[in-house]
C-alpha positions, -999 to +999 in steps of 0.1 A: +187-005-003+173-008+032+141-008+040+145+022+060+158+045+026+134+028+006+102+042+026+121+076+030+128+078-008+086+066-014+080+096+008+102+123-007+087+114-045+051+107-038+027+135-040+015+155-009-017+148+007-043+174-005-063+192+028-098+187+023-106+226+037-085+238+006-107+218-021-122+247-033-092+268-048-084+230-066-122+236-081-116+272-090-091+255-115-116+227-126-137+237-159-165+212-148-170+229-114-169+266-129-207+280-135-187+319-141-161+337-138-146+371-141-109+386-134-114+391-098-139+363-088-151+327-103-182+315-091-187+272-087-212+246-083-213+230-046-198+200-050-228+187-024-255+213-031-276+221-001-308+230-021-318+227-058-296+262-065-260+262-048-230+284-063-202+293-042-183+326-053-151+332-045-122+357-051-095+349-070-073+367-043-060+343-018-084+359+010-083+330+039-118+339+054-141+372+063-125+378+090-090+389+069-113+412+049-108+453+055-124+485+042-102+482+010-123+446+000-156+468-001-153+468-039-144+429-042-172+423-018-199+446-038-187+429-070-198+397-054-233+415-046-235+423-087-227+385-095-256+376-068-277+399-091-271+383-126-276+348-110-309+360-095-319+370-126-311+337-143-328+317-120-358+340-118-382+311-108-361+302-073-360+325-042-325+329-037-302+343-007-267+349-002-244+351+027-215+335+046-210+311+069-197+327+104-173+294+110-164+284+075-153+246+069-133+254+045-106+276+031-109+305+007-130+334+015-166+324+001-201+335-004-227+308-007-262+315-029-288+291-025-321+288-033-347+284-003-360+251-012-334+233+010-339+203-013-309+178-014-301+147-007-273+165+005-289+181+033-283+152+060-278+172+094-291+196+115-261+209+115-261+212+077-297+231+081-284+251+113-256+268+087-278+285+062-311+287+085-299+308+117-277+336+124-250+316+117-251+321+086-241+359+078-262+377+048-246+397+023-257+426+030-250+425+069-213+413+058-209+447+033-227+472+059-202+459+087-171+465+066-182+499+056-190+509+091-161+491+108-138+479+084-136+446+096-161+414+107-161+403+141-156+366+147-181+343+163-173+333+193-172+288+198-203+296+227-223+313+198-215+287+173-225+258+189-259+279+203-266+284+166-258+245+158-281+231+188-311+250+176-339+224+172-348+222+136-380+244+120-387+251+086-373+279+066-408+284+050-435+282+076-436+273+112-439+235+108-410+215+138-399+183+127-385+163+154-357+145+123-340+159+096-361+128+076-395+146+086-381+177+077-368+169+041-405+146+037-421+181+049-401+207+025-414+190-008-449+200+004-438+238-001-427+227-039-445+240-066 
């Protein structure tokens, strides 16, 4: 067999590389990642949590993003809200909020449920911080109301996205404005009781 033929054969029989952006779909199948599930929804633990409590709520239906939602999805999104209420009761010692990134990095639509403490070694950059603490993070109720009113979610422009990611750091629990992420992480510990 020639060297060229061998390389083609290796390519054909090798397992295709998994796309990073599709990792959530794989996590939905991993029993160790699943926090809870039902017929329509799977809740997984975020592999790189940005707070003490950080879950992702995903539909079993293959919906790539919130921009593919229509009025027919309102019952599904309302069910996301019910799941949030359940998880809120299970973690009554934490202030939780939920919502969607306006420009998600991972495929399969997902809603974040995250605690306000934002204490995590995975919270490393201003982009991480701003993706949860600015209007880039679309609150669940706003998404549901927009879907009910308009039947769709408007896409965020690249310019608006960029502007949210470049907002200076500011504590999400007080007026402190750190210069760096290490200063912010240290400051966040002062809010822990």
